[in-house]
PyMOL Python script that loads the backbone (N, CA, C, O; Angstrom):
from pymol import cmd

cmd.read_pdbstr("""\
ATOM      1  N   MET A   1       8.667 -23.740  38.780  1.00  0.00           N
ATOM      2  CA  MET A   1       7.671 -23.551  37.757  1.00  0.00           C
ATOM      3  C   MET A   1       6.316 -23.268  38.408  1.00  0.00           C
ATOM      4  O   MET A   1       5.896 -23.992  39.311  1.00  0.00           O
ATOM      5  N   VAL A   2       5.646 -22.233  37.958  1.00  0.00           N
ATOM      6  CA  VAL A   2       4.333 -21.870  38.486  1.00  0.00           C
ATOM      7  C   VAL A   2       3.262 -22.616  37.707  1.00  0.00           C
ATOM      8  O   VAL A   2       3.275 -22.646  36.477  1.00  0.00           O
ATOM      9  N   SER A   3       2.347 -23.210  38.434  1.00  0.00           N
ATOM     10  CA  SER A   3       1.262 -23.962  37.803  1.00  0.00           C
ATOM     11  C   SER A   3      -0.061 -23.243  38.064  1.00  0.00           C
ATOM     12  O   SER A   3      -0.345 -22.852  39.196  1.00  0.00           O
ATOM     13  N   ASP A   4      -0.852 -23.072  37.035  1.00  0.00           N
ATOM     14  CA  ASP A   4      -2.168 -22.443  37.166  1.00  0.00           C
ATOM     15  C   ASP A   4      -3.198 -23.566  37.204  1.00  0.00           C
ATOM     16  O   ASP A   4      -3.650 -24.042  36.163  1.00  0.00           O
ATOM     17  N   ASP A   5      -3.562 -23.983  38.412  1.00  0.00           N
ATOM     18  CA  ASP A   5      -4.451 -25.126  38.556  1.00  0.00           C
ATOM     19  C   ASP A   5      -5.920 -24.809  38.259  1.00  0.00           C
ATOM     20  O   ASP A   5      -6.754 -25.715  38.265  1.00  0.00           O
ATOM     21  N   LYS A   6      -6.244 -23.556  38.003  1.00  0.00           N
ATOM     22  CA  LYS A   6      -7.629 -23.190  37.697  1.00  0.00           C
ATOM     23  C   LYS A   6      -7.771 -22.555  36.314  1.00  0.00           C
ATOM     24  O   LYS A   6      -8.765 -21.882  36.043  1.00  0.00           O
ATOM     25  N   ALA A   7      -6.804 -22.761  35.455  1.00  0.00           N
ATOM     26  CA  ALA A   7      -6.872 -22.188  34.105  1.00  0.00           C
ATOM     27  C   ALA A   7      -8.129 -22.657  33.385  1.00  0.00           C
ATOM     28  O   ALA A   7      -8.796 -21.853  32.734  1.00  0.00           O
ATOM     29  N   GLY A   8      -8.460 -23.921  33.485  1.00  0.00           N
ATOM     30  CA  GLY A   8      -9.664 -24.447  32.835  1.00  0.00           C
ATOM     31  C   GLY A   8     -10.944 -23.983  33.496  1.00  0.00           C
ATOM     32  O   GLY A   8     -11.964 -23.812  32.830  1.00  0.00           O
ATOM     33  N   VAL A   9     -10.897 -23.780  34.797  1.00  0.00           N
ATOM     34  CA  VAL A   9     -12.088 -23.343  35.537  1.00  0.00           C
ATOM     35  C   VAL A   9     -12.508 -21.950  35.098  1.00  0.00           C
ATOM     36  O   VAL A   9     -13.683 -21.718  34.812  1.00  0.00           O
ATOM     37  N   ARG A  10     -11.553 -21.014  35.042  1.00  0.00           N
ATOM     38  CA  ARG A  10     -11.891 -19.634  34.673  1.00  0.00           C
ATOM     39  C   ARG A  10     -12.542 -19.569  33.299  1.00  0.00           C
ATOM     40  O   ARG A  10     -13.470 -18.788  33.088  1.00  0.00           O
ATOM     41  N   GLY A  11     -12.068 -20.374  32.374  1.00  0.00           N
ATOM     42  CA  GLY A  11     -12.620 -20.361  31.029  1.00  0.00           C
ATOM     43  C   GLY A  11     -14.018 -20.938  30.945  1.00  0.00           C
ATOM     44  O   GLY A  11     -14.759 -20.629  30.011  1.00  0.00           O
ATOM     45  N   GLN A  12     -14.393 -21.773  31.903  1.00  0.00           N
ATOM     46  CA  GLN A  12     -15.700 -22.418  31.867  1.00  0.00           C
ATOM     47  C   GLN A  12     -16.667 -21.892  32.913  1.00  0.00           C
ATOM     48  O   GLN A  12     -17.856 -22.204  32.854  1.00  0.00           O
ATOM     49  N   LEU A  13     -16.197 -21.112  33.861  1.00  0.00           N
ATOM     50  CA  LEU A  13     -17.043 -20.578  34.923  1.00  0.00           C
ATOM     51  C   LEU A  13     -17.915 -19.470  34.349  1.00  0.00           C
ATOM     52  O   LEU A  13     -17.400 -18.486  33.818  1.00  0.00           O
ATOM     53  N   ASP A  14     -19.221 -19.622  34.453  1.00  0.00           N
ATOM     54  CA  ASP A  14     -20.155 -18.634  33.902  1.00  0.00           C
ATOM     55  C   ASP A  14     -20.362 -17.501  34.908  1.00  0.00           C
ATOM     56  O   ASP A  14     -21.067 -17.664  35.904  1.00  0.00           O
ATOM     57  N   LEU A  15     -19.746 -16.359  34.638  1.00  0.00           N
ATOM     58  CA  LEU A  15     -19.852 -15.201  35.523  1.00  0.00           C
ATOM     59  C   LEU A  15     -20.901 -14.204  35.041  1.00  0.00           C
ATOM     60  O   LEU A  15     -21.080 -13.149  35.649  1.00  0.00           O
ATOM     61  N   SER A  16     -21.595 -14.532  33.949  1.00  0.00           N
ATOM     62  CA  SER A  16     -22.552 -13.579  33.368  1.00  0.00           C
ATOM     63  C   SER A  16     -23.726 -13.282  34.296  1.00  0.00           C
ATOM     64  O   SER A  16     -24.293 -12.191  34.241  1.00  0.00           O
ATOM     65  N   GLN A  17     -24.093 -14.227  35.137  1.00  0.00           N
ATOM     66  CA  GLN A  17     -25.204 -14.019  36.060  1.00  0.00           C
ATOM     67  C   GLN A  17     -24.724 -13.838  37.507  1.00  0.00           C
ATOM     68  O   GLN A  17     -25.527 -13.853  38.440  1.00  0.00           O
ATOM     69  N   ALA A  18     -23.423 -13.668  37.680  1.00  0.00           N
ATOM     70  CA  ALA A  18     -22.867 -13.524  39.027  1.00  0.00           C
ATOM     71  C   ALA A  18     -23.431 -12.277  39.709  1.00  0.00           C
ATOM     72  O   ALA A  18     -23.603 -11.233  39.081  1.00  0.00           O
ATOM     73  N   GLN A  19     -23.707 -12.406  40.980  1.00  0.00           N
ATOM     74  CA  GLN A  19     -24.152 -11.266  41.779  1.00  0.00           C
ATOM     75  C   GLN A  19     -22.939 -10.738  42.534  1.00  0.00           C
ATOM     76  O   GLN A  19     -22.580 -11.237  43.600  1.00  0.00           O
ATOM     77  N   TRP A  20     -22.318  -9.719  41.953  1.00  0.00           N
ATOM     78  CA  TRP A  20     -21.102  -9.156  42.513  1.00  0.00           C
ATOM     79  C   TRP A  20     -21.435  -8.318  43.734  1.00  0.00           C
ATOM     80  O   TRP A  20     -22.387  -7.538  43.729  1.00  0.00           O
ATOM     81  N   ARG A  21     -20.646  -8.487  44.769  1.00  0.00           N
ATOM     82  CA  ARG A  21     -20.840  -7.763  46.036  1.00  0.00           C
ATOM     83  C   ARG A  21     -19.567  -7.010  46.381  1.00  0.00           C
ATOM     84  O   ARG A  21     -18.459  -7.471  46.107  1.00  0.00           O
ATOM     85  N   HIS A  22     -19.744  -5.858  46.981  1.00  0.00           N
ATOM     86  CA  HIS A  22     -18.576  -5.113  47.446  1.00  0.00           C
ATOM     87  C   HIS A  22     -18.684  -4.927  48.945  1.00  0.00           C
ATOM     88  O   HIS A  22     -19.780  -4.929  49.504  1.00  0.00           O
ATOM     89  N   GLY A  23     -17.550  -4.768  49.588  1.00  0.00           N
ATOM     90  CA  GLY A  23     -17.511  -4.616  51.033  1.00  0.00           C
ATOM     91  C   GLY A  23     -18.029  -3.266  51.481  1.00  0.00           C
ATOM     92  O   GLY A  23     -18.163  -2.333  50.689  1.00  0.00           O
ATOM     93  N   SER A  24     -18.314  -3.185  52.755  1.00  0.00           N
ATOM     94  CA  SER A  24     -18.826  -1.930  53.317  1.00  0.00           C
ATOM     95  C   SER A  24     -17.775  -0.832  53.323  1.00  0.00           C
ATOM     96  O   SER A  24     -18.107   0.342  53.480  1.00  0.00           O
ATOM     97  N   GLN A  25     -16.518  -1.199  53.156  1.00  0.00           N
ATOM     98  CA  GLN A  25     -15.425  -0.221  53.168  1.00  0.00           C
ATOM     99  C   GLN A  25     -15.078   0.277  51.770  1.00  0.00           C
ATOM    100  O   GLN A  25     -14.058   0.944  51.604  1.00  0.00           O
ATOM    101  N   THR A  26     -15.893  -0.025  50.760  1.00  0.00           N
ATOM    102  CA  THR A  26     -15.557   0.298  49.374  1.00  0.00           C
ATOM    103  C   THR A  26     -15.337   1.784  49.155  1.00  0.00           C
ATOM    104  O   THR A  26     -14.538   2.154  48.294  1.00  0.00           O
ATOM    105  N   ASP A  27     -16.020   2.659  49.905  1.00  0.00           N
ATOM    106  CA  ASP A  27     -15.839   4.091  49.732  1.00  0.00           C
ATOM    107  C   ASP A  27     -14.519   4.591  50.315  1.00  0.00           C
ATOM    108  O   ASP A  27     -14.107   5.718  50.038  1.00  0.00           O
ATOM    109  N   HIS A  28     -13.866   3.773  51.107  1.00  0.00           N
ATOM    110  CA  HIS A  28     -12.593   4.165  51.693  1.00  0.00           C
ATOM    111  C   HIS A  28     -11.527   4.138  50.592  1.00  0.00           C
ATOM    112  O   HIS A  28     -11.473   3.178  49.824  1.00  0.00           O
ATOM    113  N   PRO A  29     -10.677   5.173  50.496  1.00  0.00           N
ATOM    114  CA  PRO A  29      -9.688   5.254  49.406  1.00  0.00           C
ATOM    115  C   PRO A  29      -8.776   4.036  49.296  1.00  0.00           C
ATOM    116  O   PRO A  29      -8.416   3.640  48.188  1.00  0.00           O
ATOM    117  N   SER A  30      -8.397   3.436  50.420  1.00  0.00           N
ATOM    118  CA  SER A  30      -7.483   2.298  50.348  1.00  0.00           C
ATOM    119  C   SER A  30      -8.199   0.997  50.006  1.00  0.00           C
ATOM    120  O   SER A  30      -7.543  -0.016  49.765  1.00  0.00           O
ATOM    121  N   ALA A  31      -9.526   1.001  49.978  1.00  0.00           N
ATOM    122  CA  ALA A  31     -10.280  -0.227  49.715  1.00  0.00           C
ATOM    123  C   ALA A  31     -10.342  -0.552  48.224  1.00  0.00           C
ATOM    124  O   ALA A  31     -10.578  -1.703  47.857  1.00  0.00           O
ATOM    125  N   GLY A  32     -10.137   0.429  47.373  1.00  0.00           N
ATOM    126  CA  GLY A  32     -10.180   0.180  45.935  1.00  0.00           C
ATOM    127  C   GLY A  32     -11.571  -0.179  45.465  1.00  0.00           C
ATOM    128  O   GLY A  32     -12.565   0.325  45.988  1.00  0.00           O
ATOM    129  N   HIS A  33     -11.637  -1.041  44.488  1.00  0.00           N
ATOM    130  CA  HIS A  33     -12.907  -1.404  43.873  1.00  0.00           C
ATOM    131  C   HIS A  33     -13.091  -2.916  43.894  1.00  0.00           C
ATOM    132  O   HIS A  33     -13.505  -3.501  42.892  1.00  0.00           O
ATOM    133  N   LEU A  34     -12.799  -3.539  44.989  1.00  0.00           N
ATOM    134  CA  LEU A  34     -12.869  -4.978  45.111  1.00  0.00           C
ATOM    135  C   LEU A  34     -14.308  -5.465  45.157  1.00  0.00           C
ATOM    136  O   LEU A  34     -15.121  -4.952  45.925  1.00  0.00           O
ATOM    137  N   GLU A  35     -14.622  -6.465  44.327  1.00  0.00           N
ATOM    138  CA  GLU A  35     -15.931  -7.112  44.355  1.00  0.00           C
ATOM    139  C   GLU A  35     -15.724  -8.621  44.352  1.00  0.00           C
ATOM    140  O   GLU A  35     -14.777  -9.129  43.751  1.00  0.00           O
ATOM    141  N   ILE A  36     -16.624  -9.334  45.034  1.00  0.00           N
ATOM    142  CA  ILE A  36     -16.566 -10.786  45.019  1.00  0.00           C
ATOM    143  C   ILE A  36     -17.931 -11.341  44.620  1.00  0.00           C
ATOM    144  O   ILE A  36     -18.962 -10.686  44.774  1.00  0.00           O
ATOM    145  N   ALA A  37     -17.905 -12.554  44.110  1.00  0.00           N
ATOM    146  CA  ALA A  37     -19.132 -13.269  43.756  1.00  0.00           C
ATOM    147  C   ALA A  37     -18.922 -14.741  44.079  1.00  0.00           C
ATOM    148  O   ALA A  37     -17.840 -15.288  43.865  1.00  0.00           O
ATOM    149  N   PHE A  38     -19.965 -15.373  44.595  1.00  0.00           N
ATOM    150  CA  PHE A  38     -19.934 -16.801  44.880  1.00  0.00           C
ATOM    151  C   PHE A  38     -20.607 -17.503  43.704  1.00  0.00           C
ATOM    152  O   PHE A  38     -21.814 -17.377  43.502  1.00  0.00           O
ATOM    153  N   VAL A  39     -19.813 -18.242  42.934  1.00  0.00           N
ATOM    154  CA  VAL A  39     -20.300 -18.885  41.715  1.00  0.00           C
ATOM    155  C   VAL A  39     -19.924 -20.361  41.759  1.00  0.00           C
ATOM    156  O   VAL A  39     -18.752 -20.723  41.869  1.00  0.00           O
ATOM    157  N   GLU A  40     -20.944 -21.196  41.669  1.00  0.00           N
ATOM    158  CA  GLU A  40     -20.753 -22.643  41.768  1.00  0.00           C
ATOM    159  C   GLU A  40     -20.002 -22.926  43.061  1.00  0.00           C
ATOM    160  O   GLU A  40     -20.451 -22.502  44.126  1.00  0.00           O
ATOM    161  N   ASP A  41     -18.888 -23.618  43.006  1.00  0.00           N
ATOM    162  CA  ASP A  41     -18.133 -23.933  44.221  1.00  0.00           C
ATOM    163  C   ASP A  41     -16.905 -23.041  44.380  1.00  0.00           C
ATOM    164  O   ASP A  41     -15.947 -23.420  45.055  1.00  0.00           O
ATOM    165  N   TYR A  42     -16.927 -21.868  43.769  1.00  0.00           N
ATOM    166  CA  TYR A  42     -15.771 -20.980  43.769  1.00  0.00           C
ATOM    167  C   TYR A  42     -16.144 -19.581  44.237  1.00  0.00           C
ATOM    168  O   TYR A  42     -17.317 -19.211  44.276  1.00  0.00           O
ATOM    169  N   ILE A  43     -15.123 -18.816  44.590  1.00  0.00           N
ATOM    170  CA  ILE A  43     -15.279 -17.404  44.915  1.00  0.00           C
ATOM    171  C   ILE A  43     -14.469 -16.650  43.862  1.00  0.00           C
ATOM    172  O   ILE A  43     -13.280 -16.906  43.673  1.00  0.00           O
ATOM    173  N   ALA A  44     -15.132 -15.717  43.183  1.00  0.00           N
ATOM    174  CA  ALA A  44     -14.481 -14.912  42.152  1.00  0.00           C
ATOM    175  C   ALA A  44     -14.267 -13.505  42.690  1.00  0.00           C
ATOM    176  O   ALA A  44     -15.090 -12.995  43.449  1.00  0.00           O
ATOM    177  N   MET A  45     -13.167 -12.882  42.300  1.00  0.00           N
ATOM    178  CA  MET A  45     -12.856 -11.528  42.763  1.00  0.00           C
ATOM    179  C   MET A  45     -12.411 -10.703  41.567  1.00  0.00           C
ATOM    180  O   MET A  45     -11.640 -11.171  40.729  1.00  0.00           O
ATOM    181  N   ARG A  46     -12.908  -9.463  41.495  1.00  0.00           N
ATOM    182  CA  ARG A  46     -12.553  -8.580  40.383  1.00  0.00           C
ATOM    183  C   ARG A  46     -12.496  -7.132  40.846  1.00  0.00           C
ATOM    184  O   ARG A  46     -12.874  -6.801  41.969  1.00  0.00           O
ATOM    185  N   ASN A  47     -12.013  -6.284  39.951  1.00  0.00           N
ATOM    186  CA  ASN A  47     -11.979  -4.838  40.159  1.00  0.00           C
ATOM    187  C   ASN A  47     -13.208  -4.266  39.447  1.00  0.00           C
ATOM    188  O   ASN A  47     -13.332  -4.399  38.230  1.00  0.00           O
ATOM    189  N   SER A  48     -14.110  -3.637  40.188  1.00  0.00           N
ATOM    190  CA  SER A  48     -15.342  -3.122  39.585  1.00  0.00           C
ATOM    191  C   SER A  48     -15.081  -1.993  38.596  1.00  0.00           C
ATOM    192  O   SER A  48     -15.930  -1.706  37.752  1.00  0.00           O
ATOM    193  N   ALA A  49     -13.916  -1.347  38.688  1.00  0.00           N
ATOM    194  CA  ALA A  49     -13.582  -0.299  37.731  1.00  0.00           C
ATOM    195  C   ALA A  49     -13.252  -0.895  36.361  1.00  0.00           C
ATOM    196  O   ALA A  49     -13.224  -0.182  35.358  1.00  0.00           O
ATOM    197  N   ASP A  50     -13.002  -2.206  36.326  1.00  0.00           N
ATOM    198  CA  ASP A  50     -12.692  -2.903  35.076  1.00  0.00           C
ATOM    199  C   ASP A  50     -13.433  -4.244  35.071  1.00  0.00           C
ATOM    200  O   ASP A  50     -12.802  -5.298  35.142  1.00  0.00           O
ATOM    201  N   PRO A  51     -14.774  -4.209  34.987  1.00  0.00           N
ATOM    202  CA  PRO A  51     -15.557  -5.443  35.113  1.00  0.00           C
ATOM    203  C   PRO A  51     -15.293  -6.484  34.030  1.00  0.00           C
ATOM    204  O   PRO A  51     -15.605  -7.659  34.222  1.00  0.00           O
ATOM    205  N   ASP A  52     -14.733  -6.083  32.918  1.00  0.00           N
ATOM    206  CA  ASP A  52     -14.403  -7.043  31.864  1.00  0.00           C
ATOM    207  C   ASP A  52     -12.948  -7.494  31.941  1.00  0.00           C
ATOM    208  O   ASP A  52     -12.470  -8.239  31.086  1.00  0.00           O
ATOM    209  N   GLY A  53     -12.262  -7.036  32.967  1.00  0.00           N
ATOM    210  CA  GLY A  53     -10.853  -7.375  33.132  1.00  0.00           C
ATOM    211  C   GLY A  53     -10.658  -8.714  33.819  1.00  0.00           C
ATOM    212  O   GLY A  53     -11.542  -9.571  33.809  1.00  0.00           O
ATOM    213  N   ALA A  54      -9.501  -8.877  34.408  1.00  0.00           N
ATOM    214  CA  ALA A  54      -9.114 -10.134  35.042  1.00  0.00           C
ATOM    215  C   ALA A  54     -10.009 -10.459  36.236  1.00  0.00           C
ATOM    216  O   ALA A  54     -10.449  -9.572  36.967  1.00  0.00           O
ATOM    217  N   VAL A  55     -10.262 -11.745  36.410  1.00  0.00           N
ATOM    218  CA  VAL A  55     -11.014 -12.249  37.548  1.00  0.00           C
ATOM    219  C   VAL A  55     -10.157 -13.304  38.228  1.00  0.00           C
ATOM    220  O   VAL A  55      -9.693 -14.248  37.588  1.00  0.00           O
ATOM    221  N   LEU A  56      -9.950 -13.139  39.527  1.00  0.00           N
ATOM    222  CA  LEU A  56      -9.244 -14.159  40.298  1.00  0.00           C
ATOM    223  C   LEU A  56     -10.273 -15.167  40.787  1.00  0.00           C
ATOM    224  O   LEU A  56     -11.380 -14.791  41.171  1.00  0.00           O
ATOM    225  N   VAL A  57      -9.914 -16.441  40.775  1.00  0.00           N
ATOM    226  CA  VAL A  57     -10.820 -17.498  41.200  1.00  0.00           C
ATOM    227  C   VAL A  57     -10.180 -18.256  42.355  1.00  0.00           C
ATOM    228  O   VAL A  57      -9.032 -18.691  42.268  1.00  0.00           O
ATOM    229  N   PHE A  58     -10.937 -18.407  43.439  1.00  0.00           N
ATOM    230  CA  PHE A  58     -10.459 -19.090  44.639  1.00  0.00           C
ATOM    231  C   PHE A  58     -11.337 -20.300  44.938  1.00  0.00           C
ATOM    232  O   PHE A  58     -12.545 -20.268  44.703  1.00  0.00           O
ATOM    233  N   THR A  59     -10.734 -21.361  45.456  1.00  0.00           N
ATOM    234  CA  THR A  59     -11.509 -22.437  46.061  1.00  0.00           C
ATOM    235  C   THR A  59     -11.903 -21.944  47.450  1.00  0.00           C
ATOM    236  O   THR A  59     -11.323 -20.969  47.929  1.00  0.00           O
ATOM    237  N   PRO A  60     -12.865 -22.580  48.111  1.00  0.00           N
ATOM    238  CA  PRO A  60     -13.199 -22.148  49.478  1.00  0.00           C
ATOM    239  C   PRO A  60     -11.997 -22.170  50.428  1.00  0.00           C
ATOM    240  O   PRO A  60     -11.851 -21.267  51.251  1.00  0.00           O
ATOM    241  N   ALA A  61     -11.144 -23.178  50.327  1.00  0.00           N
ATOM    242  CA  ALA A  61      -9.963 -23.246  51.196  1.00  0.00           C
ATOM    243  C   ALA A  61      -8.987 -22.110  50.900  1.00  0.00           C
ATOM    244  O   ALA A  61      -8.417 -21.521  51.818  1.00  0.00           O
ATOM    245  N   GLU A  62      -8.798 -21.808  49.626  1.00  0.00           N
ATOM    246  CA  GLU A  62      -7.920 -20.692  49.252  1.00  0.00           C
ATOM    247  C   GLU A  62      -8.496 -19.370  49.740  1.00  0.00           C
ATOM    248  O   GLU A  62      -7.761 -18.506  50.217  1.00  0.00           O
ATOM    249  N   TRP A  63      -9.807 -19.215  49.622  1.00  0.00           N
ATOM    250  CA  TRP A  63     -10.465 -17.983  50.074  1.00  0.00           C
ATOM    251  C   TRP A  63     -10.293 -17.808  51.581  1.00  0.00           C
ATOM    252  O   TRP A  63      -9.981 -16.717  52.058  1.00  0.00           O
ATOM    253  N   ASP A  64     -10.500 -18.902  52.329  1.00  0.00           N
ATOM    254  CA  ASP A  64     -10.321 -18.832  53.785  1.00  0.00           C
ATOM    255  C   ASP A  64      -8.903 -18.404  54.137  1.00  0.00           C
ATOM    256  O   ASP A  64      -8.707 -17.574  55.025  1.00  0.00           O
ATOM    257  N   ALA A  65      -7.910 -18.967  53.441  1.00  0.00           N
ATOM    258  CA  ALA A  65      -6.519 -18.598  53.701  1.00  0.00           C
ATOM    259  C   ALA A  65      -6.262 -17.139  53.343  1.00  0.00           C
ATOM    260  O   ALA A  65      -5.546 -16.440  54.060  1.00  0.00           O
ATOM    261  N   PHE A  66      -6.845 -16.675  52.234  1.00  0.00           N
ATOM    262  CA  PHE A  66      -6.694 -15.278  51.821  1.00  0.00           C
ATOM    263  C   PHE A  66      -7.291 -14.332  52.860  1.00  0.00           C
ATOM    264  O   PHE A  66      -6.657 -13.351  53.249  1.00  0.00           O
ATOM    265  N   VAL A  67      -8.500 -14.624  53.301  1.00  0.00           N
ATOM    266  CA  VAL A  67      -9.169 -13.769  54.293  1.00  0.00           C
ATOM    267  C   VAL A  67      -8.398 -13.762  55.605  1.00  0.00           C
ATOM    268  O   VAL A  67      -8.206 -12.702  56.201  1.00  0.00           O
ATOM    269  N   LEU A  68      -7.954 -14.926  56.063  1.00  0.00           N
ATOM    270  CA  LEU A  68      -7.168 -14.980  57.300  1.00  0.00           C
ATOM    271  C   LEU A  68      -5.878 -14.179  57.167  1.00  0.00           C
ATOM    272  O   LEU A  68      -5.487 -13.474  58.098  1.00  0.00           O
ATOM    273  N   GLY A  69      -5.219 -14.281  56.025  1.00  0.00           N
ATOM    274  CA  GLY A  69      -4.001 -13.508  55.791  1.00  0.00           C
ATOM    275  C   GLY A  69      -4.267 -12.014  55.795  1.00  0.00           C
ATOM    276  O   GLY A  69      -3.485 -11.243  56.351  1.00  0.00           O
ATOM    277  N   ALA A  70      -5.369 -11.600  55.179  1.00  0.00           N
ATOM    278  CA  ALA A  70      -5.726 -10.176  55.156  1.00  0.00           C
ATOM    279  C   ALA A  70      -6.012  -9.676  56.569  1.00  0.00           C
ATOM    280  O   ALA A  70      -5.571  -8.590  56.945  1.00  0.00           O
ATOM    281  N   LYS A  71      -6.746 -10.460  57.348  1.00  0.00           N
ATOM    282  CA  LYS A  71      -7.056 -10.068  58.730  1.00  0.00           C
ATOM    283  C   LYS A  71      -5.793  -9.996  59.580  1.00  0.00           C
ATOM    284  O   LYS A  71      -5.707  -9.197  60.513  1.00  0.00           O
ATOM    285  N   ASP A  72      -4.818 -10.834  59.251  1.00  0.00           N
ATOM    286  CA  ASP A  72      -3.572 -10.894  60.009  1.00  0.00           C
ATOM    287  C   ASP A  72      -2.558  -9.850  59.557  1.00  0.00           C
ATOM    288  O   ASP A  72      -1.467  -9.761  60.119  1.00  0.00           O
ATOM    289  N   GLY A  73      -2.917  -9.045  58.526  1.00  0.00           N
ATOM    290  CA  GLY A  73      -2.035  -7.992  58.067  1.00  0.00           C
ATOM    291  C   GLY A  73      -1.002  -8.429  57.042  1.00  0.00           C
ATOM    292  O   GLY A  73      -0.076  -7.679  56.735  1.00  0.00           O
ATOM    293  N   GLU A  74      -1.155  -9.637  56.512  1.00  0.00           N
ATOM    294  CA  GLU A  74      -0.176 -10.183  55.575  1.00  0.00           C
ATOM    295  C   GLU A  74      -0.004  -9.313  54.325  1.00  0.00           C
ATOM    296  O   GLU A  74       1.069  -9.311  53.721  1.00  0.00           O
ATOM    297  N   PHE A  75      -1.037  -8.582  53.936  1.00  0.00           N
ATOM    298  CA  PHE A  75      -0.984  -7.799  52.703  1.00  0.00           C
ATOM    299  C   PHE A  75      -0.873  -6.296  52.960  1.00  0.00           C
ATOM    300  O   PHE A  75      -0.960  -5.500  52.025  1.00  0.00           O
ATOM    301  N   ASP A  76      -0.681  -5.904  54.225  1.00  0.00           N
ATOM    302  CA  ASP A  76      -0.535  -4.487  54.559  1.00  0.00           C
ATOM    303  C   ASP A  76       0.754  -3.923  53.962  1.00  0.00           C
ATOM    304  O   ASP A  76       1.776  -4.605  53.888  1.00  0.00           O
ATOM    305  N   GLU A  77       0.681  -2.678  53.546  1.00  0.00           N
ATOM    306  CA  GLU A  77       1.894  -2.022  53.064  1.00  0.00           C
ATOM    307  C   GLU A  77       2.779  -1.668  54.252  1.00  0.00           C
ATOM    308  O   GLU A  77       2.281  -1.357  55.334  1.00  0.00           O
ATOM    309  N   PRO A  78       4.100  -1.717  54.048  1.00  0.00           N
ATOM    310  CA  PRO A  78       5.017  -1.384  55.152  1.00  0.00           C
ATOM    311  C   PRO A  78       4.919   0.071  55.557  1.00  0.00           C
ATOM    312  O   PRO A  78       5.623   0.507  56.467  1.00  0.00           O
TER     313      PRO A  78
END
""", "prot")
cmd.dss("prot")
cmd.show_as("cartoon", "prot")
cmd.util.cbc("prot")
cmd.orient("prot")
């Protein structure tokens, strides 16, 4: 069974004043439209092409694991 431990956080996290940032590689075709914002004690991530769409929310520990995995090639296409 999958548990969404941040379901309540997303509904209460105020992203209206978030300062969304994009990486320096955003113009690269494979980079997509990834944006992140540091809000309260969380890191939020969204697709700038759909700013009203889904937002992923990470704790600092989850974010560190995500970044380390990305640097290690965990999410690279075969």
